[in-house]
NULUM-600796 format. One line per 5 residues: number of its first residue (from 1); their letters; for each residue x, y, z of N, C-alpha, C. Coordinates in Angstrom, 1 decimal. Layout:
NUM	a	X/Y/Z/X/Y/Z/X/Y/Z; ...
//
This chain:
1	rlgem	83.6/40.5/9.8/82.3/40.0/9.5/82.1/38.6/9.9; 83.1/37.9/10.5/83.1/36.5/10.8/81.9/36.2/11.7; 81.0/35.3/11.3/79.9/35.0/12.1/78.7/35.8/11.8; 78.8/36.9/11.0/77.7/37.8/10.7/77.1/37.4/9.4; 76.0/38.0/9.0/75.4/37.8/7.7/75.0/39.1/7.1
6	pmlvd	75.9/39.8/6.4/75.5/41.0/5.7/74.6/40.7/4.6; 73.9/41.7/4.1/72.9/41.6/3.0/73.5/42.0/1.7; 73.4/41.2/0.7/73.9/41.5/-0.6/72.7/42.1/-1.4; 72.8/43.3/-1.8/71.7/44.0/-2.6/72.2/44.2/-4.0; 71.5/43.6/-5.0/71.9/43.7/-6.4/70.9/44.6/-7.1
11	ldvgk	71.3/45.8/-7.5/70.5/46.7/-8.2/70.7/46.7/-9.7; 71.6/45.9/-10.2/72.0/45.9/-11.6/71.0/45.1/-12.4; 69.9/45.7/-12.8/68.9/45.0/-13.6/69.3/44.5/-14.9; 70.4/45.0/-15.4/70.9/44.6/-16.7/71.5/43.2/-16.7; 72.2/42.9/-15.6/72.8/41.6/-15.4/71.8/40.6/-14.6
16	grlfv	71.2/41.1/-13.6/70.3/40.3/-12.8/71.0/39.1/-12.3; 72.2/39.3/-11.7/73.0/38.2/-11.2/72.4/37.3/-10.2; 71.6/37.9/-9.3/70.9/37.1/-8.3/69.6/36.5/-8.8; 69.0/37.0/-9.9/67.7/36.6/-10.3/67.7/36.4/-11.8; 67.0/37.2/-12.5/67.0/37.2/-14.0/67.1/38.7/-14.5
21	pgafg	67.5/38.9/-15.7/67.6/40.3/-16.2/66.3/41.0/-16.1; 66.3/42.3/-15.6/65.1/43.0/-15.4/64.7/43.0/-13.9; 65.3/42.2/-13.1/65.0/42.1/-11.7/66.1/42.5/-10.8; 65.7/42.8/-9.5/66.8/43.2/-8.5/66.2/42.8/-7.2; 67.1/42.9/-6.1/66.6/42.6/-4.8/67.7/42.3/-3.8
26	avema	67.5/41.5/-2.8/68.5/41.3/-1.8/68.4/39.9/-1.2; 69.6/39.4/-0.7/69.7/38.1/-0.2/70.8/38.1/0.9; 70.6/37.3/1.9/71.6/37.2/3.0/72.9/36.5/2.5; 74.0/36.9/2.9/75.3/36.3/2.6/75.8/35.5/3.8; 75.2/34.3/4.0/75.6/33.5/5.0/76.9/32.8/4.7
31	dtaav	77.2/32.6/3.4/78.4/32.0/2.9/78.7/32.7/1.6; 79.8/33.5/1.6/80.1/34.3/0.4/80.3/33.5/-0.9; 81.0/32.4/-0.8/81.2/31.5/-1.9/79.9/30.9/-2.4; 79.0/30.5/-1.5/77.8/29.8/-1.9/76.8/30.8/-2.5; 76.8/32.0/-2.0/75.9/33.0/-2.6/76.2/33.3/-4.1
36	fsdpl	77.4/33.4/-4.4/77.8/33.7/-5.8/77.8/32.5/-6.7; 77.9/31.3/-6.1/77.9/30.1/-6.9/76.5/29.7/-7.4; 75.5/29.8/-6.5/74.2/29.5/-6.8/73.2/30.0/-5.8; 72.8/31.3/-6.0/72.0/32.0/-5.0/70.6/31.3/-4.7; 70.1/30.6/-5.7/68.8/30.0/-5.6/68.8/28.9/-4.5
41	tqrpp	70.0/28.4/-4.1/70.0/27.3/-3.1/70.1/27.9/-1.7; 70.2/29.2/-1.6/70.4/29.9/-0.3/69.0/30.3/0.2; 69.0/31.1/1.3/67.8/31.6/1.9/67.0/32.4/0.8; 65.6/32.3/0.9/64.8/33.0/-0.1/65.1/34.5/-0.1; 65.4/35.0/-1.3/65.6/36.5/-1.4/64.4/37.3/-1.4
46	vsyyl	64.5/38.6/-1.4/63.4/39.5/-1.6/63.7/40.1/-3.0; 62.8/39.9/-3.9/63.1/40.3/-5.3/61.9/41.2/-5.8; 62.3/42.1/-6.7/61.4/43.0/-7.4/61.6/43.0/-8.9; 60.6/43.3/-9.7/60.7/43.3/-11.1/60.5/44.6/-11.7; 61.6/45.2/-12.3/61.5/46.5/-13.0/60.9/46.2/-14.4
51	ghrdv	61.4/45.1/-15.0/60.9/44.7/-16.4/61.7/45.3/-17.5; 62.8/45.9/-17.2/63.7/46.5/-18.2/65.2/46.2/-17.8; 66.0/46.2/-18.8/67.4/46.0/-18.6/68.1/47.3/-18.2; 67.5/48.4/-18.4/68.1/49.7/-18.1/67.2/50.5/-17.2; 67.7/51.0/-16.1/66.9/51.7/-15.1/66.3/53.0/-15.7
56	senpe	67.0/53.6/-16.7/66.5/54.8/-17.3/65.2/54.6/-18.0; 64.8/53.4/-18.3/63.5/53.1/-19.0/62.3/53.5/-18.1; 62.5/53.4/-16.8/61.4/53.8/-15.8/62.1/54.1/-14.5; 62.8/55.3/-14.4/63.5/55.6/-13.2/62.6/55.8/-12.0; 61.3/56.3/-12.2/60.4/56.5/-11.1/60.0/55.2/-10.5
61	lmkhl	59.7/54.2/-11.3/59.4/52.9/-10.7/60.6/52.3/-10.0; 61.8/52.4/-10.5/62.9/51.9/-9.9/63.1/52.6/-8.5; 63.0/53.9/-8.5/63.1/54.6/-7.2/62.1/54.1/-6.2; 60.9/53.9/-6.6/59.8/53.5/-5.8/60.1/52.1/-5.2; 60.5/51.2/-6.1/60.8/49.8/-5.6/62.0/49.8/-4.7
66	vtnla	63.0/50.6/-5.0/64.2/50.6/-4.1/63.8/51.1/-2.7; 62.9/52.1/-2.7/62.4/52.6/-1.4/61.7/51.5/-0.6; 60.9/50.8/-1.3/60.2/49.7/-0.7/61.1/48.6/-0.2; 62.2/48.3/-1.0/63.2/47.3/-0.6/63.9/47.8/0.7; 64.2/49.1/0.7/64.9/49.6/1.9/64.0/49.5/3.2
71	erika	62.8/49.7/3.0/61.8/49.6/4.1/61.7/48.1/4.6; 61.7/47.2/3.6/61.7/45.8/4.0/62.9/45.4/4.8; 64.1/45.9/4.4/65.3/45.5/5.0/65.3/46.1/6.4; 65.0/47.4/6.5/65.0/48.0/7.8/64.0/47.5/8.8; 62.8/47.2/8.3/61.8/46.7/9.2/61.8/45.2/9.5
76	kednn	62.7/44.5/8.7/62.8/43.0/8.8/61.5/42.3/8.7; 60.6/42.8/7.8/59.3/42.2/7.6/59.3/40.8/7.1; 60.4/40.4/6.4/60.5/39.1/5.8/61.1/38.2/6.9; 60.4/37.1/7.2/60.9/36.2/8.2/62.3/35.5/7.9; 62.6/35.5/6.6/63.9/34.9/6.3/65.1/35.9/6.5
81	mkaqs	64.8/37.2/6.8/65.8/38.1/7.0/66.0/38.3/8.5; 67.0/37.8/9.1/67.2/37.8/10.5/67.6/39.2/10.9; 67.4/39.6/12.2/67.8/40.9/12.7/69.3/41.1/12.6; 70.1/40.0/12.6/71.5/40.1/12.5/72.0/40.7/11.1; 71.1/40.5/10.1/71.5/40.9/8.8/71.6/42.4/8.7
86	tssgl	70.7/43.1/9.3/70.8/44.6/9.2/71.9/45.1/10.0; 72.3/44.5/11.2/73.4/45.0/12.0/74.7/44.6/11.3; 74.7/43.7/10.4/76.0/43.3/9.7/76.2/44.2/8.5; 75.3/45.0/8.1/75.5/45.9/7.0/75.0/45.4/5.6; 75.2/46.2/4.6/74.8/45.9/3.3/76.0/46.0/2.3
91	vvdaf	76.0/45.2/1.3/76.9/45.3/0.2/76.1/45.5/-1.1; 76.2/46.6/-1.7/75.3/47.0/-2.8/76.0/47.0/-4.1; 75.5/46.3/-5.1/76.1/46.3/-6.5/75.1/47.2/-7.3; 75.6/48.5/-7.6/74.7/49.4/-8.2/74.6/49.2/-9.7; 73.6/49.8/-10.3/73.4/49.7/-11.8/74.5/50.5/-12.5
96	pfvgs	74.7/50.3/-13.8/75.7/51.1/-14.5/75.3/52.6/-14.6; 76.3/53.4/-14.4/76.0/54.9/-14.4/76.2/55.4/-15.9; 75.2/56.1/-16.3/75.2/56.7/-17.7/75.5/58.2/-17.5; 76.7/58.7/-17.9/77.1/60.0/-17.7/76.2/61.1/-18.3; 75.5/60.7/-19.5/74.7/61.6/-20.2/73.3/61.7/-19.7
101	spesy	73.0/60.9/-18.7/71.6/60.8/-18.2/71.5/61.4/-16.8; 70.9/62.6/-16.6/70.7/63.2/-15.3/69.9/62.3/-14.4; 68.9/61.5/-15.0/68.0/60.7/-14.2/68.9/59.5/-13.6; 69.9/59.1/-14.3/70.7/58.0/-13.8/71.5/58.4/-12.6; 72.0/59.7/-12.6/72.7/60.2/-11.4/71.8/60.4/-10.3
106	qllis	70.7/61.0/-10.5/69.7/61.3/-9.4/69.2/60.0/-8.8; 69.1/59.0/-9.6/68.7/57.7/-9.1/69.8/57.0/-8.2; 71.0/57.2/-8.6/72.1/56.8/-7.8/72.1/57.4/-6.4; 71.9/58.7/-6.4/71.8/59.5/-5.1/70.7/59.0/-4.3; 69.5/58.8/-4.9/68.3/58.4/-4.2/68.5/57.0/-3.6
111	caiel	69.1/56.1/-4.3/69.4/54.7/-3.8/70.3/54.7/-2.7; 71.4/55.5/-2.8/72.4/55.6/-1.7/71.7/56.1/-0.4; 70.9/57.1/-0.5/70.2/57.7/0.7/69.2/56.7/1.3; 68.4/56.1/0.4/67.3/55.2/0.9/67.9/54.0/1.6; 69.0/53.4/1.1/69.6/52.2/1.6/70.6/52.5/2.8
116	gidtv	70.8/53.8/3.1/71.6/54.2/4.2/73.1/53.9/4.0; 73.6/54.1/2.8/74.9/53.8/2.4/75.9/54.8/3.1; 77.0/54.3/3.7/77.9/55.2/4.3/79.3/55.2/3.6; 79.5/54.2/2.7/80.8/54.1/2.0/80.5/53.8/0.5; 80.9/54.7/-0.4/80.7/54.5/-1.8/82.0/54.3/-2.5
121	lvidm	82.1/53.3/-3.3/83.3/53.0/-4.1/83.1/53.3/-5.6; 83.9/54.2/-6.1/83.8/54.5/-7.5/85.0/54.1/-8.3; 84.8/53.3/-9.3/86.0/52.8/-10.1/86.2/53.6/-11.4; 87.3/54.3/-11.4/87.8/54.9/-12.7/86.8/55.9/-13.3; 86.1/56.7/-12.5/85.2/57.7/-13.1/85.4/59.0/-12.3
126	dklym	86.3/59.8/-12.7/86.7/61.0/-12.0/85.5/62.0/-11.7; 84.7/62.2/-12.8/83.6/63.2/-12.6/82.6/62.7/-11.7; 82.2/61.4/-11.8/81.2/60.8/-10.9/81.7/60.8/-9.5; 83.0/60.5/-9.3/83.6/60.6/-8.0/83.4/61.9/-7.3; 83.8/63.0/-8.1/83.7/64.3/-7.6/82.3/64.8/-7.3
131	dlkrd	81.4/64.4/-8.2/80.0/64.8/-8.0/79.4/64.1/-6.8; 79.6/62.8/-6.6/79.1/62.1/-5.5/79.7/62.6/-4.2; 81.0/62.9/-4.2/81.6/63.3/-3.0/81.0/64.7/-2.6; 80.7/65.5/-3.5/80.1/66.8/-3.2/78.6/66.7/-2.7; 77.8/65.9/-3.5/76.4/65.9/-3.3/76.0/65.0/-2.1
136	laaln	76.7/63.9/-2.0/76.4/63.0/-0.8/76.8/63.6/0.5; 78.0/64.3/0.5/78.4/64.9/1.7/77.5/66.0/2.1; 76.8/66.7/1.2/75.9/67.7/1.5/74.6/67.2/2.1; 74.3/65.9/1.8/73.1/65.3/2.4/73.4/64.5/3.7; 74.6/64.0/3.8/75.1/63.2/5.0/76.6/63.3/5.1
141	elvtv	77.0/64.0/6.1/78.5/64.2/6.2/79.2/63.0/6.6; 78.5/61.9/7.0/79.1/60.7/7.4/79.4/59.8/6.2; 79.0/60.1/5.0/79.2/59.3/3.9/80.6/59.5/3.4; 81.3/58.4/3.1/82.7/58.5/2.5/82.7/58.0/1.1; 83.2/58.7/0.2/83.3/58.3/-1.2/84.8/58.1/-1.5
146	vklpk	85.1/56.9/-2.1/86.4/56.4/-2.3/86.6/56.1/-3.8; 87.6/56.6/-4.4/87.9/56.4/-5.8/88.9/55.2/-5.9; 88.6/54.2/-6.7/89.5/53.1/-6.9/90.0/53.0/-8.4; 91.2/52.7/-8.6/91.7/52.6/-10.0/91.2/51.3/-10.7; 91.0/51.4/-12.0/90.6/50.2/-12.7/91.8/49.4/-13.1
151	sggvv	91.7/48.1/-12.9/92.8/47.2/-13.2/93.2/47.2/-14.6; 94.4/47.1/-14.9/94.9/47.2/-16.3/94.3/46.2/-17.3; 94.0/45.0/-16.7/93.5/43.9/-17.6/92.0/44.0/-17.9; 91.3/45.0/-17.3/89.8/45.1/-17.4/89.5/45.5/-18.8; 88.5/44.8/-19.5/88.1/45.2/-20.8/86.5/45.3/-20.8
156	thdkm	86.0/46.0/-21.7/84.6/46.2/-21.9/84.0/45.0/-22.6; 83.0/44.4/-22.1/82.4/43.2/-22.7/81.6/43.6/-23.9; 81.7/42.9/-25.0/80.9/43.2/-26.2/79.5/42.6/-26.1; 78.7/43.0/-27.1/77.3/42.6/-27.0/77.1/41.1/-27.1; 77.9/40.4/-27.8/77.8/38.9/-27.9/78.1/38.3/-26.5
161	fkkqe	79.1/38.8/-25.8/79.4/38.2/-24.5/78.2/38.5/-23.5; 77.7/39.7/-23.5/76.6/40.1/-22.7/75.3/39.2/-23.0; 75.1/39.0/-24.2/73.9/38.2/-24.6/74.1/36.7/-24.1; 75.3/36.2/-24.2/75.5/34.8/-23.7/75.4/34.8/-22.2; 75.9/35.8/-21.6/75.8/35.9/-20.1/74.4/35.9/-19.7
166	ertlv	73.6/36.6/-20.4/72.1/36.7/-20.1/71.5/35.4/-20.2; 71.8/34.7/-21.3/71.2/33.3/-21.5/71.6/32.4/-20.4; 72.8/32.5/-20.0/73.3/31.6/-18.9/72.6/31.9/-17.6; 72.3/33.2/-17.3/71.6/33.6/-16.1/70.2/33.0/-16.1; 69.5/33.1/-17.2/68.1/32.6/-17.3/68.1/31.1/-17.2
171	qtymy	69.0/30.5/-17.9/69.0/29.0/-17.8/69.3/28.5/-16.4; 70.2/29.2/-15.7/70.5/28.8/-14.4/69.3/29.0/-13.5; 68.6/30.1/-13.7/67.4/30.3/-12.9/66.3/29.2/-13.1; 66.1/28.8/-14.4/65.1/27.9/-14.7/65.5/26.4/-14.4; 66.8/26.1/-14.7/67.2/24.7/-14.6/68.1/24.4/-13.4
176	gkynq	68.7/25.5/-12.8/69.7/25.3/-11.8/71.1/25.2/-12.4; 72.1/25.6/-11.6/73.4/25.6/-12.1/73.9/24.2/-12.5; 73.4/23.2/-11.9/73.8/21.8/-12.2/72.6/21.0/-12.8; 71.7/21.8/-13.3/70.5/21.1/-13.9/69.7/20.3/-12.9; 69.8/20.8/-11.6/69.1/20.0/-10.5/67.6/20.3/-10.5
181	lcprp	67.1/21.4/-11.2/65.7/21.7/-11.1/65.0/21.0/-12.3; 63.7/20.9/-12.1/62.9/20.2/-13.1/61.8/21.1/-13.6; 62.1/22.1/-14.5/61.1/23.0/-14.9/60.0/22.3/-15.8; 58.8/22.7/-15.6/57.7/22.1/-16.3/56.8/23.2/-17.0; 56.4/22.9/-18.2/55.5/23.9/-18.9/54.1/23.8/-18.3
186	lvksf	53.5/24.9/-18.0/52.2/25.0/-17.5/51.3/25.7/-18.5; 50.2/25.1/-18.8/49.2/25.7/-19.8/48.1/26.4/-19.0; 48.0/27.7/-19.2/47.0/28.5/-18.5/46.1/29.1/-19.5; 44.8/29.1/-19.2/43.8/29.8/-20.1/43.9/31.3/-19.8; 43.5/32.1/-20.7/43.6/33.5/-20.5/42.8/34.0/-19.3
191	geinl	41.7/33.2/-19.0/40.9/33.5/-17.9/41.5/33.2/-16.5; 42.5/32.4/-16.5/43.2/32.0/-15.3/44.3/32.9/-14.8; 44.7/33.8/-15.6/45.8/34.7/-15.3/45.3/36.2/-15.5; 46.0/37.1/-14.8/45.8/38.5/-14.9/47.2/39.1/-15.2; 47.3/39.8/-16.3/48.6/40.4/-16.8/48.5/41.9/-16.5
196	frtfs	49.6/42.4/-15.9/49.7/43.8/-15.6/51.0/44.4/-16.0; 51.0/45.6/-16.4/52.3/46.3/-16.7/52.3/47.7/-16.1; 53.5/48.1/-15.6/53.6/49.4/-15.0/54.2/50.4/-16.0; 53.5/51.6/-16.0/53.9/52.6/-17.0/54.3/53.9/-16.2; 55.0/54.8/-16.8/55.2/56.1/-16.2/54.0/56.9/-16.5
201	aalap	53.4/57.5/-15.4/52.2/58.3/-15.5/52.5/59.6/-16.1; 51.7/60.0/-17.1/51.9/61.4/-17.7/51.2/62.4/-16.8; 51.9/63.2/-16.1/51.4/64.3/-15.3/51.2/65.6/-16.0; 50.1/66.2/-15.9/49.9/67.5/-16.6/50.7/68.6/-15.9; 51.3/69.5/-16.7/52.1/70.6/-16.0/51.1/71.5/-15.2
206	kdalp	51.7/72.1/-14.2/50.9/72.8/-13.2/50.2/74.0/-13.9; 50.8/74.6/-14.9/50.2/75.8/-15.5/49.0/75.4/-16.4; 48.8/74.0/-16.6/47.7/73.6/-17.5/46.5/73.1/-16.6; 46.7/73.2/-15.3/45.6/72.7/-14.4/44.7/73.9/-14.0; 43.5/73.6/-13.7/42.6/74.7/-13.2/43.2/75.4/-12.0
211	igmet	42.8/76.6/-11.7/43.3/77.4/-10.6/42.9/76.7/-9.3; 44.0/76.5/-8.4/43.8/75.9/-7.1/44.0/74.4/-7.1; 44.2/73.8/-8.3/44.4/72.3/-8.4/45.9/72.0/-8.4; 46.3/71.0/-7.7/47.7/70.7/-7.6/48.0/69.5/-8.5; 49.2/69.4/-9.0/49.7/68.2/-9.8/49.7/67.0/-8.9
216	gtqqt	49.2/65.9/-9.4/49.2/64.6/-8.6/50.6/64.2/-8.3; 50.7/63.3/-7.3/52.0/62.8/-6.9/52.3/61.4/-7.5; 51.3/60.7/-8.0/51.4/59.4/-8.6/52.1/59.5/-9.9; 53.4/59.0/-10.0/54.2/59.1/-11.2/54.3/57.7/-11.9; 53.7/56.7/-11.4/53.7/55.4/-12.0/52.2/54.9/-11.9
221	evkki	51.8/54.1/-12.9/50.5/53.5/-12.9/50.5/52.1/-13.4; 49.6/51.3/-13.0/49.6/49.9/-13.4/48.3/49.7/-14.2; 48.5/49.1/-15.4/47.4/48.8/-16.3/47.3/47.4/-16.6; 46.1/46.9/-16.7/45.9/45.5/-17.1/46.0/45.4/-18.6; 46.7/44.4/-19.1/46.8/44.2/-20.5/46.2/42.9/-21.0
226	dpdes	45.9/42.8/-22.2/45.3/41.5/-22.8/46.5/40.7/-23.4; 46.4/39.4/-23.3/47.4/38.5/-23.9/47.4/38.6/-25.4; 48.6/38.6/-26.0/48.7/38.6/-27.5/50.0/38.0/-27.8; 50.3/37.9/-29.1/51.5/37.2/-29.6/52.8/37.8/-29.1; 52.8/39.1/-28.7/54.0/39.8/-28.3/54.5/39.3/-27.0
231	lenrl	53.7/38.5/-26.2/54.2/37.9/-25.0/55.1/36.7/-25.2; 55.1/36.2/-26.3/55.9/35.0/-26.6/57.4/35.3/-26.3; 58.1/34.4/-25.6/59.5/34.5/-25.2/59.8/35.6/-24.1; 58.7/36.2/-23.6/58.9/37.2/-22.5/59.1/36.5/-21.1; 59.9/37.2/-20.3/60.0/36.7/-18.9/59.0/37.5/-18.1
236	lavag	58.2/36.8/-17.3/57.1/37.4/-16.5/57.4/37.2/-15.1; 57.1/38.1/-14.2/57.2/38.0/-12.8/55.9/37.6/-12.2; 56.0/36.7/-11.2/54.8/36.2/-10.5/54.7/37.0/-9.2; 53.6/37.7/-9.0/53.4/38.5/-7.8/53.2/37.5/-6.6; 53.7/38.0/-5.5/53.6/37.1/-4.3/52.2/36.8/-3.8
241	rdpad	51.2/37.7/-4.2/49.8/37.5/-3.9/49.0/38.3/-4.9; 47.7/38.0/-5.0/46.8/38.8/-5.8/46.4/40.0/-5.1; 46.7/41.2/-5.6/46.4/42.4/-4.8/44.9/42.8/-4.9; 44.4/43.4/-3.9/43.1/43.9/-3.9/43.0/45.1/-4.9; 44.0/45.9/-4.9/44.1/47.0/-5.8/45.3/46.8/-6.7
246	pqdlv	45.1/46.8/-8.1/46.3/46.6/-8.9/47.4/47.6/-8.7; 47.1/48.8/-8.3/48.1/49.8/-8.0/49.1/49.4/-6.9; 48.7/48.4/-6.1/49.6/47.9/-5.1/50.8/47.2/-5.7; 50.7/46.8/-6.9/51.8/46.1/-7.6/53.0/47.0/-7.8; 52.8/48.4/-7.7/53.9/49.3/-7.8/55.0/49.1/-6.7
251	smnva	54.5/48.6/-5.6/55.5/48.4/-4.5/55.5/47.0/-4.0; 55.0/46.0/-4.7/55.0/44.7/-4.3/56.2/43.9/-4.8; 56.8/43.1/-3.9/57.8/42.2/-4.3/57.2/41.0/-5.0; 58.1/40.2/-5.7/57.6/39.1/-6.5/58.1/37.8/-6.0; 57.4/36.7/-6.3/57.7/35.4/-5.7/58.7/34.7/-6.7
256	gfvhv	58.7/35.0/-7.9/59.6/34.3/-8.9/59.3/34.7/-10.3; 59.8/34.0/-11.2/59.7/34.3/-12.6/59.4/33.1/-13.5; 58.7/33.4/-14.6/58.3/32.3/-15.5/58.6/32.8/-17.0; 58.7/31.9/-17.9/59.1/32.2/-19.3/57.9/31.7/-20.2; 57.4/32.7/-21.0/56.3/32.4/-21.9/56.9/31.7/-23.1
261	qkvdv	56.5/30.4/-23.3/56.9/29.6/-24.4/56.0/29.7/-25.7; 54.7/29.8/-25.4/53.8/29.9/-26.6/52.5/30.6/-26.2; 52.0/31.4/-27.1/50.8/32.1/-26.9/49.8/31.6/-28.0; 48.7/31.0/-27.6/47.7/30.5/-28.5/46.5/31.5/-28.4; 46.5/32.5/-29.2/45.4/33.5/-29.1/44.1/32.9/-29.5
266	aggkl	44.1/32.1/-30.5/42.8/31.5/-31.0/42.2/30.6/-29.9; 43.1/29.8/-29.3/42.6/28.9/-28.2/42.5/29.5/-26.9; 43.0/30.8/-26.8/42.9/31.5/-25.5/43.8/30.8/-24.4; 45.0/30.4/-24.8/45.9/29.7/-23.8/47.3/30.2/-23.9; 47.9/30.1/-22.8/49.3/30.6/-22.6/50.2/29.4/-22.0
271	tilap	51.3/29.1/-22.7/52.2/28.0/-22.2/53.4/28.7/-21.6; 53.6/28.5/-20.3/54.7/29.1/-19.6/55.6/28.1/-18.9; 56.9/28.4/-18.8/57.8/27.5/-18.2/58.2/28.0/-16.8; 58.0/27.2/-15.8/58.3/27.5/-14.4/59.4/26.6/-13.9; 60.3/27.1/-13.0/61.4/26.3/-12.5/60.9/25.1/-11.8
276	nglpm	59.7/25.0/-11.3/59.2/23.8/-10.7/57.7/23.6/-11.0; 57.2/22.4/-10.7/55.8/22.1/-11.1/54.8/22.5/-10.0; 55.2/23.3/-9.0/54.3/23.7/-8.0/53.3/24.8/-8.5; 52.2/24.9/-7.9/51.2/25.9/-8.3/51.8/27.3/-8.0; 51.5/28.2/-8.9/52.0/29.6/-8.7/51.2/30.2/-7.5
281	psstl	51.9/31.0/-6.7/51.3/31.6/-5.5/50.2/32.6/-5.8; 50.1/33.1/-7.1/49.1/34.0/-7.5/48.8/33.9/-9.0; 47.7/34.5/-9.4/47.4/34.5/-10.8/47.8/35.8/-11.5; 48.5/36.6/-10.7/49.0/37.9/-11.2/50.4/37.9/-11.8; 50.5/38.3/-13.0/51.8/38.2/-13.7/52.2/39.6/-14.1
286	lvgdv	53.4/40.0/-13.9/53.9/41.3/-14.3/54.7/41.2/-15.6; 54.3/42.1/-16.6/54.9/42.0/-17.9/56.0/43.1/-18.0; 57.1/42.8/-18.6/58.1/43.8/-18.9/58.6/43.7/-20.4; 59.8/44.2/-20.6/60.4/44.1/-22.0/61.4/43.0/-22.2; 61.8/42.3/-21.1/62.9/41.3/-21.2/62.4/40.1/-21.9
291	eyve	63.1/39.7/-22.9/62.8/38.4/-23.7/64.0/37.4/-23.5; 63.6/36.2/-23.7/64.6/35.1/-23.7/64.2/34.0/-24.7; 65.1/33.8/-25.6/64.8/32.8/-26.6/65.7/31.5/-26.4; 65.0/30.4/-26.1/65.8/29.2/-25.9/66.4/28.7/-27.1
//
């Protein structure tokens, strides 16, 4: 790969190593050491916001966003993604697999197919290895599934470690790894912003519909929400543009993330912290479940 620039795709919304928890996306690996040390100093990534730490909270939305990400990579629509990136391949960090969740497994299969994965590495999970080897081979005989042993010194991180890691990720995003960024609080009136949230759409069963009517295909829907105290300490995603139709937010990538520091319902104002003092590219903010307390 010397001289090439493969794409690093991070699907682990629980860690959000490239962005913040609840987000995922892709970035060019022009320099492997630099990408992992401080990705925000590298070429602008393509990022999406699921709004949850666990993909099983909204698997349909995750599937839809990954499909859109795959299309962006293949079509090279983003000017910062050179044609060389796609020819250099992808390195994908998948989300944690939950053995008791059929949705988690089906989502793994879907992501592998959408991103055109031809080599899958499975660490210390015999059943997952056998299932993937069987099912992926049935869909694409060129896919190779490899089982790797887990190193003896590997331990499972406890909740305290994960919580501290999450704090460090958000702090790095807001302030920079070396505190080189100058985040500023922005005070926005409720009328200056539009808050949206994506939900799983409740589809009526086919036998409950009138004769001749088919079940709809829309499995996610976007709803506008009103600001309230529950937004305090939430991480919000800033849409890259204000959509003509809010439903377009289901497949829209985001420009960045902000942190809600204070909600003044009586005064109709919202105080948010942004990594820089520049105006936001849009007034559309996506709401999720991820919180961060400074």
